[in-house]
C-alpha positions as YAML, in Angstrom:
chain: A
units: angstrom
residues:
- id: 1
  name: MET
  ca: [34.48, -36.45, -38.50]
- id: 2
  name: ILE
  ca: [34.78, -32.67, -38.44]
- id: 3
  name: LEU
  ca: [37.90, -30.74, -39.43]
- id: 4
  name: GLU
  ca: [38.50, -27.50, -37.55]
- id: 5
  name: VAL
  ca: [40.65, -25.07, -39.55]
- id: 6
  name: ALA
  ca: [42.10, -22.08, -37.70]
- id: 7
  name: VAL
  ca: [44.27, -19.47, -39.41]
- id: 8
  name: LEU
  ca: [46.62, -18.10, -36.75]
- id: 9
  name: ASP
  ca: [48.45, -14.83, -37.39]
- id: 10
  name: VAL
  ca: [51.11, -14.48, -34.69]
- id: 11
  name: ARG
  ca: [52.66, -11.14, -33.80]
- id: 12
  name: ALA
  ca: [55.94, -10.78, -35.72]
- id: 13
  name: GLY
  ca: [58.96, -11.73, -33.67]
- id: 14
  name: GLN
  ca: [56.95, -13.95, -31.31]
- id: 15
  name: GLU
  ca: [56.93, -17.09, -33.44]
- id: 16
  name: ALA
  ca: [59.39, -19.08, -31.29]
- id: 17
  name: ASP
  ca: [57.54, -18.17, -28.09]
- id: 18
  name: PHE
  ca: [54.22, -19.10, -29.72]
- id: 19
  name: GLU
  ca: [55.57, -22.48, -30.83]
- id: 20
  name: ALA
  ca: [56.87, -23.20, -27.32]
- id: 21
  name: ALA
  ca: [53.52, -22.20, -25.80]
- id: 22
  name: PHE
  ca: [51.69, -24.35, -28.34]
- id: 23
  name: ARG
  ca: [53.78, -27.39, -27.35]
- id: 24
  name: GLN
  ca: [52.67, -26.75, -23.78]
- id: 25
  name: ALA
  ca: [49.01, -26.26, -24.81]
- id: 26
  name: ALA
  ca: [48.73, -29.24, -27.17]
- id: 27
  name: PRO
  ca: [48.02, -31.82, -24.43]
- id: 28
  name: ILE
  ca: [45.11, -29.68, -23.25]
- id: 29
  name: ILE
  ca: [43.21, -30.03, -26.52]
- id: 30
  name: ALA
  ca: [44.29, -33.63, -26.99]
- id: 31
  name: SER
  ca: [42.70, -34.63, -23.67]
- id: 32
  name: ASN
  ca: [39.19, -33.55, -24.66]
- id: 33
  name: LYS
  ca: [36.33, -35.88, -25.54]
- id: 34
  name: GLY
  ca: [35.95, -36.20, -29.28]
- id: 35
  name: TYR
  ca: [39.50, -35.07, -30.12]
- id: 36
  name: LEU
  ca: [41.08, -37.25, -32.80]
- id: 37
  name: SER
  ca: [44.27, -35.50, -33.97]
- id: 38
  name: HIS
  ca: [45.82, -32.15, -34.83]
- id: 39
  name: GLN
  ca: [48.53, -30.53, -36.94]
- id: 40
  name: LEU
  ca: [50.12, -27.12, -36.62]
- id: 41
  name: GLN
  ca: [51.72, -25.92, -39.87]
- id: 42
  name: ARG
  ca: [53.78, -22.77, -40.46]
- id: 43
  name: CYS
  ca: [53.38, -20.79, -43.68]
- id: 44
  name: LEU
  ca: [56.48, -20.54, -45.88]
- id: 45
  name: GLU
  ca: [55.48, -17.27, -47.55]
- id: 46
  name: ARG
  ca: [54.30, -15.58, -44.34]
- id: 47
  name: PRO
  ca: [56.35, -16.98, -41.42]
- id: 48
  name: SER
  ca: [54.12, -15.34, -38.81]
- id: 49
  name: ARG
  ca: [51.07, -17.27, -40.12]
- id: 50
  name: TYR
  ca: [50.17, -20.75, -38.98]
- id: 51
  name: ILE
  ca: [47.29, -23.08, -39.71]
- id: 52
  name: LEU
  ca: [45.90, -25.34, -37.04]
- id: 53
  name: LEU
  ca: [44.00, -28.40, -38.25]
- id: 54
  name: VAL
  ca: [42.09, -30.37, -35.61]
- id: 55
  name: ASN
  ca: [40.02, -33.47, -36.27]
- id: 56
  name: TRP
  ca: [37.01, -33.87, -33.98]
- id: 57
  name: GLU
  ca: [34.39, -36.59, -33.83]
- id: 58
  name: THR
  ca: [31.56, -33.99, -33.85]
- id: 59
  name: LEU
  ca: [31.20, -30.23, -34.17]
- id: 60
  name: GLU
  ca: [29.88, -30.06, -30.61]
- id: 61
  name: ASP
  ca: [33.02, -31.76, -29.28]
- id: 62
  name: HIS
  ca: [34.85, -28.59, -30.30]
- id: 63
  name: THR
  ca: [32.28, -25.81, -29.96]
- id: 64
  name: ILE
  ca: [30.77, -26.99, -26.67]
- id: 65
  name: GLY
  ca: [32.97, -29.70, -25.16]
- id: 66
  name: PHE
  ca: [36.31, -27.98, -25.64]
- id: 67
  name: ARG
  ca: [35.32, -24.31, -25.63]
- id: 68
  name: GLN
  ca: [33.28, -24.70, -22.45]
- id: 69
  name: SER
  ca: [35.91, -26.76, -20.63]
- id: 70
  name: ALA
  ca: [38.21, -25.64, -17.84]
- id: 71
  name: GLY
  ca: [41.13, -26.62, -20.09]
- id: 72
  name: TYR
  ca: [40.05, -24.03, -22.64]
- id: 73
  name: GLN
  ca: [40.71, -21.26, -20.12]
- id: 74
  name: GLU
  ca: [44.31, -22.47, -19.83]
- id: 75
  name: TRP
  ca: [44.53, -22.79, -23.65]
- id: 76
  name: LYS
  ca: [43.42, -19.16, -23.95]
- id: 77
  name: ARG
  ca: [45.91, -18.03, -21.29]
- id: 78
  name: LEU
  ca: [48.79, -19.76, -23.08]
- id: 79
  name: LEU
  ca: [47.98, -18.79, -26.67]
- id: 80
  name: HIS
  ca: [45.48, -16.00, -27.29]
- id: 81
  name: HIS
  ca: [47.85, -13.11, -26.55]
- id: 82
  name: PHE
  ca: [50.01, -14.10, -29.54]
- id: 83
  name: TYR
  ca: [47.30, -13.46, -32.16]
- id: 84
  name: ASP
  ca: [46.81, -10.32, -34.22]
- id: 85
  name: PRO
  ca: [44.12, -10.37, -35.50]
- id: 86
  name: PHE
  ca: [42.15, -12.97, -33.59]
- id: 87
  name: PRO
  ca: [41.99, -16.25, -35.58]
- id: 88
  name: THR
  ca: [39.35, -17.19, -38.07]
- id: 89
  name: VAL
  ca: [38.02, -20.66, -37.22]
- id: 90
  name: GLU
  ca: [35.85, -22.73, -39.55]
- id: 91
  name: HIS
  ca: [34.65, -26.32, -39.56]
- id: 92
  name: TYR
  ca: [34.60, -28.70, -42.52]
- id: 93
  name: THR
  ca: [33.22, -32.12, -43.33]
- id: 94
  name: ALA
  ca: [34.26, -34.54, -46.07]
- id: 95
  name: VAL
  ca: [32.22, -34.64, -49.27]
...
């Protein structure tokens, strides 16, 4: 299993709109091959910062399967305009 960790800095004042858009976008990622689960958490100290944690079966399920899917284009349309700066995304494996 691979854990995708994305730090999402949302433009101040757009948090509620981002959360609504994320609820709309969540089924897109959940429908992809290799998707296992996800969590979106909001930072207490910095309320415009979120962390997205997605569990994938393999790295390629995210980097190729999801990012090269038609659904990813809709994901981008719904969410990418909220970010400033663009998110840092890293992948982790259990040790």
